[in-house]
N, C-alpha and C positions, 0 to 999 in steps of 0.2 A: 274606440275599442276594436281590436282585430277579431274577426269571426273565428270561432274555434274550428280547427281542421278536423275532418272526420277521417280516421285511419282504418276503419273497418268496412269501407265500401266494398261491395261485392262486384267482381268483374264477371259479367255475363258472357256466355258463349265459350267456344273452344278454339284453341290454336292448333294449326296443322302446318307441317313443313315437308317439302319434297326437294331432294337433292339429286341432280342429274349430272353424272360425271361423263360428259360427252368427249368426243375425240378432238374437238377444237376448243370448246369452252366448258367450264364447270358452272352450273347454275344452282341457285337455291331460291325457292319462293316460299314465303310464309304468309298464311292466310288466317283471318279471324272469322269464324262462322257464328253469326248472331241471328236468331230467328229465321233460319233458312237462307240468309243472305251471306254470300261468300265475299269477303272484303280482303283484297290483297294489301298487306301492311308492310311487306318487305320483299325486295328482289335484289339478289346479288349475282353478278356475272363476272367471271374472270377468264380472259383468254389464256389458256394453258397450253394449247396445241400439243396435247399428249401424243397424237398420232405422228407428229413430226419426229418423235423419238424412236419410232419403229425402224429397225434395220432390215436388210434383206432376209435375215433369218427369223424375223418376227420377234425380236427381242427389244424390249423397252430399255433405252439408255438411262443411266442414273440421273442425268441432268433433267430430262423431261419428268421423271418420277418425282424429283425434288420440287419441281415447279408445282406439280399436283399436290404434294403434301403441304407445301406452304399455303396454297389456296385453302386447303381443308382446315388448316389452323384457324383461319378467319371464320369459316362456317361453324366450327365446333362451339365457339362461345355462344352464338345465337341459339343453337339447338339445345343448349342446357336448360332453356326456359320453357321447353315444349314437352308435353308428356311423351314418353318413349313410344307408346302405341300409336301416336299421331305423327310419327316421322317415318318417311320412306326414302331410302338411299339406293340408287341404282347406277350401274355403269353400263356402257354400251359398246360399240364396235371395237375400239382399240383394246379394251381389256378382254374382249372375246377372242381377239386375234393373238395377243401377246403370249408367248410361251412362258414368260416369267411374270405373268399377271399376279400370281399368288404373292410374290414379294411386295408388290405395290398394295394389294388388298389388305394384307396383314397389318401393315403400318397404318393404312388409311382407316381401318376399323378402330385401331388403337387411338388414333387422333380424334375421330368423331365420337367414339363411344357408342356407335351403332353398327348393326350388321349391314354389310354392303352386298347387294345382290347384282351379279352380272347377268343381265337379262338377254334372252335370245333375240335375234333380229325380228322374228315374228312377234314376240311379246312387245318389243320396242314399237313396232308398227301399230300394234293394237292400242297401246297406251297413247301414242301420238294421235291416233284417230279419235280416241275418247276426248283428249284435250281440245282437238279442233272442233269436234261435234258439239261439245258443250258451249264453247265460246263463240262459235260461228254457225248457228243453226241454219240449215237450208232445207228446202223442199226437194224431194226426190233423191236419186243416187248422187253421191259426191265422189270425185276423185281427189285424193289428198296426197301431197308430195312433201317430203321432208328431206332436204339435202344436208347431211351432217358432215362431220369432219372425215369419217372413214367409211360411212355407209349412207345409202339413200333408201328411204322407205317409200313404197307406193301402195296405196290402199284404196279400194272401192268400198263404200259403205252407204248405209241409209239410216238417217237419224242417229241413234246411239249404237248402231250395230254394224261393225265391219263385216263385209261379205267376202272379200278376197284381198290378200295382202302378201307382199314380198319385201325382203330386205336384201339389197345388192351391195357388194363390196366396192363401192365407189363413193368417194367423198372429196370435199374441197381441199382438205389438208393433204391426203394421200396423193391426189391428182396434181396438186401444185408441185409436190416434190418430184413426181415421176415424169410429168409432161411439160413443165415449165422450168427447166433446169436453170439455176442461178438467177431466177426471177425474170428471165427473158420472155417477152410477150410477142410472139410472131404468129402469122397465119398458120404456119406449119405446126407450131405447138398446139394451137387451137384444134387443128385438124387431127393431130395425134390423140388428143384428149377425147375428142368426139368419136373417133374410131373405136377407142377402148370402151367408151360408154355405150356405143351402139352394139359392140360385141356382147357386153354384159346384158343388154336389153333383149338380145335375140331370142332367148328362151322364154321370155315373159310378156313381151309386147303384144303379141296376138291375142293372148287371153284377156288383157285389159281392153283391147279394142272390141272384144265381143260384148262388153257390158254397155248398157245404155245409161250413161251418166250425164247429168244436167249441168253441173258446175264443177270447177276445179279450184281447189284451195291449196295455197302454199303455206307451209308451217315454218315460220322464222327463217334464219339463215339467209341464203342468197335471195329468195323472194322478198324478204323483209328489206334487204339492202337495195334492191331494185325499186321497191315501192318508195323508199326514202328518197331515192334519186328522182323519181317521177314527181313526188310532192315538191322537192326543192326546185324543180324546173317548172313548177306551175301546171303540172298535168294531173288532173283528177281522172284516173282511169285504171282499169285492170291492167295486168301485165300481158303484153301481146308480143308475138314473135318478131314483128318489125322493130319494136323497141329493143329486143334482145340483139338483133343483128346490128342495130345502130350502136349499141353499147360495145359489142365485140369489135366493131371498126374503131371505136374510140380507144379501146384498150390497146389494140394493135398499133395505133398511131402513137401511143405513149411509149411503146417499145420496151419498157421495163417496169416492174412493180414499184420501184422507188420513184418513178416519174408519173404514176397514175394520178391524173388530175381531172376527175369527173365531178361536176357539181352535184352535191348531195351524197357522195360516197364518203362515209366516215373513215377516218384514218385507221381505226382498228380493223376495218373490214378489207382494206386494200391488199394485204398479203395473200388472201385466199379468194379474192373476187374473180379473177380470170378463170380459175378452175371450176368454181361453182357456176359461173356463167356458161361455160362449155357444157357442163352436165345438164343444166336447165334447157339450153337450146336443143340438145339431143332429145330430151324428154318431150319437149314441145313437138319436135318433128316426128318422132317415132309414135307417140301416143295421139297425134293429131289434136293437140290442145289448141283451142281457139283463143281463150283468154284465161287468166288465173288471178284470183283475188287472194290477198294475204289474210290468213286466219288470225283469230285473237288468241290462240293458245297452241301448245304443242305437248311434248312429253311431260314436262313438269306439271302442267295443268291436268293432264290425263292421270298422273299419279295422285294428285290431290283429290280429284273427283272420284277416283277409284276408291278412296278411303271414305267417301261420303255417299254411300249407296242410296241413302234416302233421298238424295237430290237428283239422281240421274234420270229419273223418269219424268221430272217436271218439264214444263214448256219453258225453255230458257228465255225466249223473247218476252213471254207474258210475265215471267218472274222479274225480268229486267225492268219492264215498263211499270209494273206495280211498285217495285222498290223505288224507282225514280220519281213516280208521282207522289209517293209518301214522303220521300226525302225532301222534295222541293214544294210540298204543299199545293200540288196542282188540284184544281177542282175536278174530281173524278167524273162526276155526272156530266159536266160540260165537255170534258175531254172525250168521253165516250159518245156524246151526241155528235160532236164535230167529226170524230172518226167514223161513226156509222154513216153519216150523210156523205162524207168524202168517199168512202168505199162504194156506196151505191152509185155515185156519179162516176167513179172510176170504172165500175163494171160496164156502164153504158159507153164510156170512152173506149174501153178495150174492145168492146163488141163491134165498134164502128171503125176502128183503125188497126194498124199493125204496130202501134207504138209500144205496146206492153211487153215486158220481159218477165222472167220467172219471179224476180223479187219485187215487182212493181207494188203489189199490195202490202208487202212487208214494210217497204220504205215509206209509203204514203201513210199506212196505219200508225207507224211510230211517230212520224212528223205531226200528224193530226193529234195524237195523244199527248205529245210533248210541246205543242205549239205555244203554250202559255208558261213554259218553264221559267222564262225570264221575268215573270211577275214576281218571282222570289226576290228579285233585286229592286225593281221599280217599274212603273207603268210606261212612262213616256217612250222609252226605247227598249221595251221588253223583248222585241224580236231580235235586236242586236245582243242584248244580254243573254237571251236564250241560245243564240249561235255561239257566243263565247263559252257558255257552260258546256254545250255539246261538243266543243272542240277538245275539251280536256277531261270530261268524265268518261268512265268506262261504260260500254253498253254490251255486256256479254250476250251472245246470240246473233250479233250483227258483224259483218265483215267491215274492214276499214273503209272500203269504198261506199258501202251502205251507210256507215256512220257519217261520212262526209256529205252524202246526199241528204240525209235527214237533217243535218245541221243547216245546209243551204236552203232547204225548203222552209225551215223554221225562220231563218233570217229574213226571208223574202215574203212571208205570208201576209204582210200588211204594208200600207203606205206605198210609196212609189216603187215601181219595178225597174231595177237597173238593167240596162241593155246587155251588160257583160256578165250577168248572173251565172250563166252556165257555159261560158266560152271556154273554160279550162277543162271541160269534159269532152270525151271522145264523141265524134259525130254520130255514133250509133246510140249513145246514151242520152245526148242532149235533148232530142225531141220528146222522149218519154218524161224527162224531168220538167220540161216546160209545160207539158200537159198536166202533170201532177201538181205543179205550182198553181196553175189556173184552177184546178179542181179544189185544192185546199183553200185558196183565197175565197172562192165562191161559198164553200161550206162554212167558213168562218163568218162570212157576212150573213148567211141565212140562219145561223144559230145565234145571232146577236142577242136575242131576248133571253137566252140561257134557259129556256123552258121548252120541253119537247112538244108541248101542245101548239107552239107557234112555228114549228118546223114543217114546211109544206112537202107534199109529194111533188117531185120535180122531174121533168123529162129533159134530157140533154140531147140535142141534135148537133152532130159534128160534121162539118164540111171543110176539111183542112184546118186553117186557123180561124175559120168563121164558125163560131159556136152560137147556138140559140138555146136559152133556157125557157121551157114552157111550164108555167106555174098554174095552179088552179084558177079558174075564172074569178075575178074580183079580189084575188088574194093581195096583189100589190096595192090596190086602192085601200084595202083594209089595214095595211101595214105601212104607213107612210114613212116611218123611220127607216125600215129595211129597204123600202123602195128607193129612198134617197141614197142609201149606202150602196145599193146595186148600181145606181146611176153613176156614182163616183167610181166604183170598181170598173164599170164599162169604160169610163174615160181613161183610167189608169192602164187598162189592158190595151186600149186603142193607142196610147202613147208608146206602149211596148211593141206595137205592130200587130196586135191581135184584135179580132172583132168579136164582140159579145152583145147579143140581143136578149132582152128579157121580155117575155110576152105573158 
């Protein structure tokens, strides 16, 4: 007999949607909010290249407007299922500039059934910062950059609070039309694009250089494309100026947009990649950016979280880790024990070396908290299962590079240490991750009994790759199981080229 279906089940939580009519692409993101957890359940992106329809008199042509209206037809159906008060629709630079923007807006609002707000450059920058801050939490001041189709936003902020922001009339769509005519990619065209970008930065660069910022985050667009290229080429690293110069040389060697053949560059990004790259190189040079990480969000996420005022003051990373532990049934007590011991050892490591960076504790703390996530699948290869899960699940509050590092630490926290574990990381990052891996593995072994009363006070002495663990007198003899596991770990670290002594 077939079970009777229940038709009156209650759907918990609320749905929200944000629509961003950008100068290059139109985006829609739909989220489901349940018990304080924000779950993305739908994303739609269409390349509209609205800015390409602007002529010298700042009029939008009919063809580009029609592309936009057709895209909005597809968005409209999905928005019908979401409460009107939970929908935000905004437009950015192109509709700020177009003298006939009202013609486009009138029909767009009719199609969507929602009010469309053309936001100022400053408001766009503020919303971008909120989206970046929520999805990529960092300590200290952050420099955030978003290169759009017709404008570039630059923001300095701390936590959820933007401090100084600007919006400049330079974007990858408008620059490709003006400085790379007929798709020709030459050094002269790159130089012209960079000269124009430099001129636009002249009035604002010095102000940003006055701020003491600790990290730089790129929001989608060109930084996202470059990160995808690095990943495809087996490079786990932040974006650096030498990578950008190399990509510029590769673009020039291709000669024309139709011939762009760079491993990892998506087909849809090719038409505007050289212009976005020229702008990004100029920003790196003028603002003296050392490296840039890709953020987890941008304008759409800022709009969403702007509607969720009750979530904005929460610690994004703690919220993420708590949600993940609950979702994958991680033993919270044990996870916190391993995390606590790993961080105590990390403090000792950092005090004796110059290995540690700003996000050292954030990466180690997350890896220690989630090191048993793979037990949700099975025990034997739970470190590998954990790495697989961490490759694909979202971790709001952590940048892409941080998420990759967390994944690799979890993957290598037990059994044999592979010699090529961190070879795809930049030479400045690799020693830190090797140190964190050693710390995590030691903490996992010392917490083997899963009881806090069996976790010893331990002192770590560091002399290069030669480490010594000093435990309370008689402790090893009183804990023969852990003593044996430490002996095995000593051997595994020896095979990896590291020395570990346990006294």
